[in-house]
ChimeraX commands (.cxc) that place a marker at each C-alpha (Angstrom):
marker #1 position 27.48,-12.41,5.57 radius 0.5
marker #1 position 28.47,-9.37,7.62 radius 0.5
marker #1 position 28.23,-6.02,5.83 radius 0.5
marker #1 position 29.33,-2.71,7.25 radius 0.5
marker #1 position 27.82,0.50,5.88 radius 0.5
marker #1 position 30.94,0.96,3.74 radius 0.5
marker #1 position 30.63,-2.62,2.44 radius 0.5
marker #1 position 26.99,-2.05,1.56 radius 0.5
marker #1 position 27.63,1.21,-0.25 radius 0.5
marker #1 position 30.42,-0.45,-2.27 radius 0.5
marker #1 position 27.97,-2.99,-3.70 radius 0.5
marker #1 position 26.15,-2.32,-7.01 radius 0.5
marker #1 position 23.03,-0.15,-6.74 radius 0.5
marker #1 position 20.75,-3.00,-7.87 radius 0.5
marker #1 position 22.13,-5.24,-5.10 radius 0.5
marker #1 position 21.53,-2.55,-2.45 radius 0.5
marker #1 position 18.02,-1.93,-3.78 radius 0.5
marker #1 position 16.99,-5.56,-3.62 radius 0.5
marker #1 position 18.74,-6.30,-0.34 radius 0.5
marker #1 position 17.25,-3.34,1.50 radius 0.5
marker #1 position 13.78,-3.99,0.06 radius 0.5
marker #1 position 13.75,-7.67,1.05 radius 0.5
marker #1 position 15.75,-7.47,4.30 radius 0.5
marker #1 position 12.79,-6.43,6.55 radius 0.5
marker #1 position 10.80,-9.47,5.35 radius 0.5
marker #1 position 7.37,-9.75,3.68 radius 0.5
marker #1 position 5.05,-6.82,4.26 radius 0.5
marker #1 position 1.67,-5.58,3.18 radius 0.5
marker #1 position 1.16,-4.63,-0.46 radius 0.5
marker #1 position -1.64,-2.42,-1.79 radius 0.5
marker #1 position -2.86,-0.78,-4.94 radius 0.5
marker #1 position -3.34,2.94,-4.41 radius 0.5
marker #1 position -6.06,4.44,-6.58 radius 0.5
marker #1 position -6.34,8.15,-7.37 radius 0.5
marker #1 position -8.15,10.39,-9.83 radius 0.5
marker #1 position -6.73,13.65,-11.16 radius 0.5
marker #1 position -8.62,16.91,-11.47 radius 0.5
marker #1 position -9.03,16.23,-15.20 radius 0.5
marker #1 position -10.58,12.85,-14.47 radius 0.5
marker #1 position -7.60,10.61,-15.28 radius 0.5
marker #1 position -7.59,7.50,-13.07 radius 0.5
marker #1 position -4.28,6.28,-11.69 radius 0.5
marker #1 position -3.33,3.01,-10.00 radius 0.5
marker #1 position 0.03,2.02,-8.53 radius 0.5
marker #1 position 1.34,-0.76,-6.31 radius 0.5
marker #1 position 2.88,0.24,-2.94 radius 0.5
marker #1 position 4.51,-1.89,-0.25 radius 0.5
marker #1 position 4.99,0.75,2.44 radius 0.5
marker #1 position 1.49,1.18,3.89 radius 0.5
marker #1 position 1.50,1.30,7.71 radius 0.5
marker #1 position -0.98,1.73,10.55 radius 0.5
marker #1 position -0.63,5.19,12.09 radius 0.5
marker #1 position -3.54,5.23,14.53 radius 0.5
marker #1 position -7.09,4.06,15.27 radius 0.5
marker #1 position -8.63,7.14,16.94 radius 0.5
marker #1 position -8.85,8.81,14.49 radius 0.5
marker #1 position -8.26,6.01,11.96 radius 0.5
marker #1 position -5.07,6.89,10.07 radius 0.5
marker #1 position -2.90,4.99,7.59 radius 0.5
marker #1 position 0.29,6.16,5.93 radius 0.5
marker #1 position 2.71,5.25,3.16 radius 0.5
marker #1 position 6.10,6.28,1.80 radius 0.5
marker #1 position 6.27,8.08,-1.54 radius 0.5
marker #1 position 9.49,8.24,-3.52 radius 0.5
marker #1 position 11.17,11.64,-4.11 radius 0.5
marker #1 position 9.39,14.11,-6.37 radius 0.5
marker #1 position 12.35,14.28,-8.75 radius 0.5
marker #1 position 10.01,13.06,-11.51 radius 0.5
marker #1 position 6.21,13.41,-11.78 radius 0.5
marker #1 position 4.51,11.17,-9.20 radius 0.5
marker #1 position 0.98,10.67,-10.48 radius 0.5
marker #1 position -0.29,9.27,-7.18 radius 0.5
marker #1 position 0.96,12.31,-5.27 radius 0.5
marker #1 position -0.28,14.94,-7.69 radius 0.5
marker #1 position -3.71,13.34,-7.96 radius 0.5
marker #1 position -4.29,12.89,-4.24 radius 0.5
marker #1 position -3.16,16.45,-3.56 radius 0.5
marker #1 position -5.44,17.77,-6.32 radius 0.5
marker #1 position -8.59,16.00,-5.12 radius 0.5
marker #1 position -7.78,15.17,-1.50 radius 0.5
marker #1 position -8.77,11.49,-1.92 radius 0.5
marker #1 position -7.08,8.12,-2.47 radius 0.5
marker #1 position -7.90,4.45,-2.00 radius 0.5
marker #1 position -6.05,1.40,-0.69 radius 0.5
marker #1 position -6.89,-1.97,-2.23 radius 0.5
marker #1 position -5.45,-5.36,-1.23 radius 0.5
marker #1 position -3.83,-7.80,-3.68 radius 0.5
marker #1 position -4.95,-11.39,-4.27 radius 0.5
marker #1 position -3.61,-14.19,-6.49 radius 0.5
marker #1 position -6.22,-13.76,-9.23 radius 0.5
marker #1 position -5.15,-10.13,-9.83 radius 0.5
marker #1 position -1.44,-10.46,-9.17 radius 0.5
marker #1 position -0.27,-10.09,-12.78 radius 0.5
marker #1 position -2.18,-6.89,-13.57 radius 0.5
marker #1 position -1.51,-5.50,-10.07 radius 0.5
marker #1 position 2.24,-5.98,-10.47 radius 0.5
marker #1 position 2.10,-4.43,-13.95 radius 0.5
marker #1 position 0.89,-1.14,-12.43 radius 0.5
marker #1 position 4.49,-0.59,-11.27 radius 0.5
marker #1 position 5.45,0.13,-14.90 radius 0.5
marker #1 position 6.02,3.76,-15.88 radius 0.5
marker #1 position 2.93,4.82,-17.83 radius 0.5
marker #1 position 2.44,8.31,-19.33 radius 0.5
marker #1 position 0.52,10.69,-17.08 radius 0.5
marker #1 position -2.51,10.70,-19.40 radius 0.5
marker #1 position -2.84,6.93,-19.53 radius 0.5
marker #1 position -4.86,5.07,-16.89 radius 0.5
marker #1 position -3.27,2.00,-15.33 radius 0.5
marker #1 position -6.78,0.59,-14.96 radius 0.5
marker #1 position -7.21,0.57,-18.73 radius 0.5
marker #1 position -3.62,-0.57,-19.35 radius 0.5
marker #1 position -3.83,-3.58,-17.01 radius 0.5
marker #1 position -7.50,-4.56,-17.28 radius 0.5
marker #1 position -8.37,-3.88,-13.65 radius 0.5
marker #1 position -11.79,-2.35,-13.04 radius 0.5
marker #1 position -12.28,1.08,-11.42 radius 0.5
marker #1 position -15.34,1.39,-9.21 radius 0.5
marker #1 position -16.64,4.20,-7.04 radius 0.5
marker #1 position -18.74,4.56,-3.92 radius 0.5
marker #1 position -21.11,7.43,-3.24 radius 0.5
marker #1 position -18.68,8.78,-0.65 radius 0.5
marker #1 position -15.19,8.35,-2.12 radius 0.5
marker #1 position -13.95,10.52,-5.00 radius 0.5
marker #1 position -11.05,8.21,-5.87 radius 0.5
marker #1 position -11.40,4.87,-7.70 radius 0.5
marker #1 position -11.40,1.53,-5.94 radius 0.5
marker #1 position -10.27,-1.72,-7.58 radius 0.5
marker #1 position -13.41,-3.78,-8.06 radius 0.5
marker #1 position -11.43,-7.05,-7.98 radius 0.5
marker #1 position -9.93,-6.28,-4.55 radius 0.5
marker #1 position -11.55,-7.77,-1.44 radius 0.5
marker #1 position -10.52,-5.03,1.00 radius 0.5
marker #1 position -11.06,-1.43,-0.13 radius 0.5
marker #1 position -10.31,1.61,2.00 radius 0.5
marker #1 position -11.19,5.18,1.07 radius 0.5
marker #1 position -9.06,7.95,2.59 radius 0.5
marker #1 position -8.66,11.69,2.53 radius 0.5
marker #1 position -5.25,13.33,2.57 radius 0.5
marker #1 position -4.34,14.43,6.09 radius 0.5
marker #1 position -0.64,15.35,6.34 radius 0.5
marker #1 position 2.74,14.84,4.71 radius 0.5
marker #1 position 6.22,14.80,6.20 radius 0.5
marker #1 position 9.45,15.09,4.21 radius 0.5
marker #1 position 12.14,12.55,5.06 radius 0.5
marker #1 position 15.22,14.73,4.77 radius 0.5
marker #1 position 17.62,11.77,4.73 radius 0.5
marker #1 position 16.58,10.69,1.22 radius 0.5
marker #1 position 13.93,13.06,-0.10 radius 0.5
marker #1 position 10.97,10.69,0.28 radius 0.5
marker #1 position 7.61,11.76,1.69 radius 0.5
marker #1 position 5.53,10.12,4.39 radius 0.5
marker #1 position 1.88,10.58,3.41 radius 0.5
marker #1 position -0.86,10.19,6.03 radius 0.5
marker #1 position -4.51,9.63,5.14 radius 0.5
marker #1 position -7.65,9.61,7.28 radius 0.5
marker #1 position -9.90,6.60,6.71 radius 0.5
marker #1 position -13.35,7.70,5.51 radius 0.5
marker #1 position -14.85,4.31,4.63 radius 0.5
marker #1 position -14.00,0.61,4.63 radius 0.5
marker #1 position -15.48,-1.98,2.27 radius 0.5
marker #1 position -14.76,-5.59,3.29 radius 0.5
marker #1 position -16.74,-8.87,3.21 radius 0.5
marker #1 position -18.73,-9.42,6.42 radius 0.5
marker #1 position -17.61,-13.04,6.65 radius 0.5
marker #1 position -13.95,-12.18,7.27 radius 0.5
marker #1 position -14.39,-9.64,10.08 radius 0.5
marker #1 position -14.54,-11.21,13.54 radius 0.5
marker #1 position -16.52,-9.71,16.43 radius 0.5
marker #1 position -13.17,-8.56,17.83 radius 0.5
marker #1 position -12.46,-6.60,14.64 radius 0.5
marker #1 position -9.75,-8.95,13.38 radius 0.5
marker #1 position -9.74,-9.36,9.58 radius 0.5
marker #1 position -9.06,-12.90,8.30 radius 0.5
marker #1 position -6.57,-12.27,5.52 radius 0.5
marker #1 position -5.90,-15.99,5.20 radius 0.5
marker #1 position -9.51,-16.53,4.09 radius 0.5
marker #1 position -9.18,-13.62,1.66 radius 0.5
marker #1 position -5.88,-14.95,0.23 radius 0.5
marker #1 position -4.38,-11.51,0.72 radius 0.5
marker #1 position -0.85,-11.33,-0.67 radius 0.5
marker #1 position 2.22,-9.80,0.92 radius 0.5
marker #1 position 5.46,-8.81,-0.82 radius 0.5
marker #1 position 9.17,-9.05,-0.18 radius 0.5
marker #1 position 11.11,-6.42,-2.09 radius 0.5
marker #1 position 9.78,-5.22,-5.41 radius 0.5
marker #1 position 8.91,-8.46,-7.13 radius 0.5
marker #1 position 8.43,-11.44,-4.79 radius 0.5
marker #1 position 4.91,-12.06,-3.51 radius 0.5
marker #1 position 3.86,-14.37,-0.66 radius 0.5
marker #1 position 0.64,-16.03,0.43 radius 0.5
marker #1 position -0.35,-15.83,4.09 radius 0.5
marker #1 position -0.27,-19.28,5.72 radius 0.5
marker #1 position -0.62,-20.71,9.23 radius 0.5
marker #1 position -1.30,-17.55,11.25 radius 0.5
marker #1 position -0.32,-17.62,14.92 radius 0.5
marker #1 position -2.70,-15.59,17.11 radius 0.5
marker #1 position -1.50,-14.68,20.59 radius 0.5
marker #1 position -3.34,-13.15,23.52 radius 0.5
marker #1 position -2.92,-9.46,24.20 radius 0.5
marker #1 position 0.33,-9.19,26.15 radius 0.5
marker #1 position 0.18,-7.81,29.69 radius 0.5
marker #1 position 2.94,-7.50,32.25 radius 0.5
marker #1 position 2.78,-10.30,34.79 radius 0.5
marker #1 position 2.50,-9.15,38.40 radius 0.5
marker #1 position 5.51,-9.84,40.53 radius 0.5
marker #1 position 5.03,-12.61,43.05 radius 0.5
marker link #1:1,2 radius 0.2
marker link #1:2,3 radius 0.2
marker link #1:3,4 radius 0.2
marker link #1:4,5 radius 0.2
marker link #1:5,6 radius 0.2
marker link #1:6,7 radius 0.2
marker link #1:7,8 radius 0.2
marker link #1:8,9 radius 0.2
marker link #1:9,10 radius 0.2
marker link #1:10,11 radius 0.2
marker link #1:11,12 radius 0.2
marker link #1:12,13 radius 0.2
marker link #1:13,14 radius 0.2
marker link #1:14,15 radius 0.2
marker link #1:15,16 radius 0.2
marker link #1:16,17 radius 0.2
marker link #1:17,18 radius 0.2
marker link #1:18,19 radius 0.2
marker link #1:19,20 radius 0.2
marker link #1:20,21 radius 0.2
marker link #1:21,22 radius 0.2
marker link #1:22,23 radius 0.2
marker link #1:23,24 radius 0.2
marker link #1:24,25 radius 0.2
marker link #1:25,26 radius 0.2
marker link #1:26,27 radius 0.2
marker link #1:27,28 radius 0.2
marker link #1:28,29 radius 0.2
marker link #1:29,30 radius 0.2
marker link #1:30,31 radius 0.2
marker link #1:31,32 radius 0.2
marker link #1:32,33 radius 0.2
marker link #1:33,34 radius 0.2
marker link #1:34,35 radius 0.2
marker link #1:35,36 radius 0.2
marker link #1:36,37 radius 0.2
marker link #1:37,38 radius 0.2
marker link #1:38,39 radius 0.2
marker link #1:39,40 radius 0.2
marker link #1:40,41 radius 0.2
marker link #1:41,42 radius 0.2
marker link #1:42,43 radius 0.2
marker link #1:43,44 radius 0.2
marker link #1:44,45 radius 0.2
marker link #1:45,46 radius 0.2
marker link #1:46,47 radius 0.2
marker link #1:47,48 radius 0.2
marker link #1:48,49 radius 0.2
marker link #1:49,50 radius 0.2
marker link #1:50,51 radius 0.2
marker link #1:51,52 radius 0.2
marker link #1:52,53 radius 0.2
marker link #1:53,54 radius 0.2
marker link #1:54,55 radius 0.2
marker link #1:55,56 radius 0.2
marker link #1:56,57 radius 0.2
marker link #1:57,58 radius 0.2
marker link #1:58,59 radius 0.2
marker link #1:59,60 radius 0.2
marker link #1:60,61 radius 0.2
marker link #1:61,62 radius 0.2
marker link #1:62,63 radius 0.2
marker link #1:63,64 radius 0.2
marker link #1:64,65 radius 0.2
marker link #1:65,66 radius 0.2
marker link #1:66,67 radius 0.2
marker link #1:67,68 radius 0.2
marker link #1:68,69 radius 0.2
marker link #1:69,70 radius 0.2
marker link #1:70,71 radius 0.2
marker link #1:71,72 radius 0.2
marker link #1:72,73 radius 0.2
marker link #1:73,74 radius 0.2
marker link #1:74,75 radius 0.2
marker link #1:75,76 radius 0.2
marker link #1:76,77 radius 0.2
marker link #1:77,78 radius 0.2
marker link #1:78,79 radius 0.2
marker link #1:79,80 radius 0.2
marker link #1:80,81 radius 0.2
marker link #1:81,82 radius 0.2
marker link #1:82,83 radius 0.2
marker link #1:83,84 radius 0.2
marker link #1:84,85 radius 0.2
marker link #1:85,86 radius 0.2
marker link #1:86,87 radius 0.2
marker link #1:87,88 radius 0.2
marker link #1:88,89 radius 0.2
marker link #1:89,90 radius 0.2
marker link #1:90,91 radius 0.2
marker link #1:91,92 radius 0.2
marker link #1:92,93 radius 0.2
marker link #1:93,94 radius 0.2
marker link #1:94,95 radius 0.2
marker link #1:95,96 radius 0.2
marker link #1:96,97 radius 0.2
marker link #1:97,98 radius 0.2
marker link #1:98,99 radius 0.2
marker link #1:99,100 radius 0.2
marker link #1:100,101 radius 0.2
marker link #1:101,102 radius 0.2
marker link #1:102,103 radius 0.2
marker link #1:103,104 radius 0.2
marker link #1:104,105 radius 0.2
marker link #1:105,106 radius 0.2
marker link #1:106,107 radius 0.2
marker link #1:107,108 radius 0.2
marker link #1:108,109 radius 0.2
marker link #1:109,110 radius 0.2
marker link #1:110,111 radius 0.2
marker link #1:111,112 radius 0.2
marker link #1:112,113 radius 0.2
marker link #1:113,114 radius 0.2
marker link #1:114,115 radius 0.2
marker link #1:115,116 radius 0.2
marker link #1:116,117 radius 0.2
marker link #1:117,118 radius 0.2
marker link #1:118,119 radius 0.2
marker link #1:119,120 radius 0.2
marker link #1:120,121 radius 0.2
marker link #1:121,122 radius 0.2
marker link #1:122,123 radius 0.2
marker link #1:123,124 radius 0.2
marker link #1:124,125 radius 0.2
marker link #1:125,126 radius 0.2
marker link #1:126,127 radius 0.2
marker link #1:127,128 radius 0.2
marker link #1:128,129 radius 0.2
marker link #1:129,130 radius 0.2
marker link #1:130,131 radius 0.2
marker link #1:131,132 radius 0.2
marker link #1:132,133 radius 0.2
marker link #1:133,134 radius 0.2
marker link #1:134,135 radius 0.2
marker link #1:135,136 radius 0.2
marker link #1:136,137 radius 0.2
marker link #1:137,138 radius 0.2
marker link #1:138,139 radius 0.2
marker link #1:139,140 radius 0.2
marker link #1:140,141 radius 0.2
marker link #1:141,142 radius 0.2
marker link #1:142,143 radius 0.2
marker link #1:143,144 radius 0.2
marker link #1:144,145 radius 0.2
marker link #1:145,146 radius 0.2
marker link #1:146,147 radius 0.2
marker link #1:147,148 radius 0.2
marker link #1:148,149 radius 0.2
marker link #1:149,150 radius 0.2
marker link #1:150,151 radius 0.2
marker link #1:151,152 radius 0.2
marker link #1:152,153 radius 0.2
marker link #1:153,154 radius 0.2
marker link #1:154,155 radius 0.2
marker link #1:155,156 radius 0.2
marker link #1:156,157 radius 0.2
marker link #1:157,158 radius 0.2
marker link #1:158,159 radius 0.2
marker link #1:159,160 radius 0.2
marker link #1:160,161 radius 0.2
marker link #1:161,162 radius 0.2
marker link #1:162,163 radius 0.2
marker link #1:163,164 radius 0.2
marker link #1:164,165 radius 0.2
marker link #1:165,166 radius 0.2
marker link #1:166,167 radius 0.2
marker link #1:167,168 radius 0.2
marker link #1:168,169 radius 0.2
marker link #1:169,170 radius 0.2
marker link #1:170,171 radius 0.2
marker link #1:171,172 radius 0.2
marker link #1:172,173 radius 0.2
marker link #1:173,174 radius 0.2
marker link #1:174,175 radius 0.2
marker link #1:175,176 radius 0.2
marker link #1:176,177 radius 0.2
marker link #1:177,178 radius 0.2
marker link #1:178,179 radius 0.2
marker link #1:179,180 radius 0.2
marker link #1:180,181 radius 0.2
marker link #1:181,182 radius 0.2
marker link #1:182,183 radius 0.2
marker link #1:183,184 radius 0.2
marker link #1:184,185 radius 0.2
marker link #1:185,186 radius 0.2
marker link #1:186,187 radius 0.2
marker link #1:187,188 radius 0.2
marker link #1:188,189 radius 0.2
marker link #1:189,190 radius 0.2
marker link #1:190,191 radius 0.2
marker link #1:191,192 radius 0.2
marker link #1:192,193 radius 0.2
marker link #1:193,194 radius 0.2
marker link #1:194,195 radius 0.2
marker link #1:195,196 radius 0.2
marker link #1:196,197 radius 0.2
marker link #1:197,198 radius 0.2
marker link #1:198,199 radius 0.2
marker link #1:199,200 radius 0.2
marker link #1:200,201 radius 0.2
marker link #1:201,202 radius 0.2
marker link #1:202,203 radius 0.2
marker link #1:203,204 radius 0.2
marker link #1:204,205 radius 0.2
marker link #1:205,206 radius 0.2
view
């Protein structure tokens, strides 16, 4: 298959959506937890979380255009806090269900059976069933003028992860945690057979 831009734009919208979402390959998938100023808890699945920096520790994600109410956005802007929670096989069904369009007053935690939990530090809800939980404060946002999306950046305030999966080097063993990845909007993958390479350095010329 060889598609030009014109070829791609001539295809049905559903084809373009699924092709462009799966084309980059499997990527990280997280549940983002927020809590509105009236106390309503929100949970939604996102597949666009990326590392932004380590000093200070920053993570970011893409938010769809604000052409309709985006509960995640409005809540994190109202309180300044949000959480990232990894997905695992035993919570896949309820985690995926959070992508449904629930009314703004209804909590996805209650609708899907996932359990909200809080730390003393973080004002947004974590997912108790998730093995890796990250609490963040809102840092910056950047509009993507090409399509109206927003790039949201958060500053990591705390990390909750089992001791047994964090190596002395800082590497997290997601294979041991059975952390899931996602391709597109609906196809989830298990991590298998990781290949760890040494830190790459330029070889001196002989």
